[in-house]
C-alpha positions in Angstrom: 10.3 -2.3 14.9 7.3 -3.4 12.8 5.9 -6.8 12.7 4.3 -9.0 10.0 1.2 -11.2 10.9 0.0 -14.2 9.2 -2.1 -17.3 10.6 -1.5 -16.3 14.0 2.3 -16.1 13.7 4.4 -13.0 14.0 7.5 -12.1 11.9 10.1 -9.5 12.6 10.9 -6.9 10.0 14.3 -5.3 9.6 16.3 -3.6 6.9 20.0 -4.1 5.8 21.5 -1.0 4.3 24.6 -2.9 3.6 22.7 -5.5 1.4 19.7 -3.2 0.5 17.4 -6.0 1.6 14.4 -6.3 4.1 14.7 -9.5 6.1 13.3 -11.2 9.2 12.5 -14.3 11.0 9.4 -16.0 12.5 9.1 -15.2 16.2 8.0 -17.5 19.0 8.9 -21.0 17.7 12.0 -23.0 18.1 12.8 -23.3 14.4 14.4 -20.8 12.5 12.4 -19.6 9.6 13.9 -16.6 7.9 12.9 -14.7 4.8 14.0 -11.6 2.7 12.8 -9.4 -0.1 14.0 -6.2 -1.9 10.7 -4.5 -1.2 7.9 -4.6 1.4 5.6 -6.6 -0.6 8.4 -9.2 -1.6 9.2 -9.5 2.0 5.6 -10.1 2.9 5.2 -12.7 0.3 8.5 -14.5 1.3 7.2 -14.4 4.9 4.0 -16.2 4.0 5.6 -18.8 1.7 8.2 -19.6 4.2 5.6 -20.0 7.0 3.4 -22.2 4.8 6.2 -24.5 3.8 7.2 -24.9 7.6 3.5 -25.7 8.5 3.2 -28.1 5.6 6.4 -29.8 6.7 5.2 -30.0 10.3 1.9 -31.6 9.3 3.7 -34.2 7.2 5.9 -35.2 10.3 
């Protein structure tokens, strides 16, 4: 399994043949942050956007 890295966070990288989508989740945190994309670049962008949104929400709390 390969991993995505962004802002010192790690995300999983998986592929669903059934749905023909890449998907994953941020590892090492209690919250569930998942992301998906049809291509590698889409998956990476979704990972970054999801993580940025999560970090923004945490900062506001």
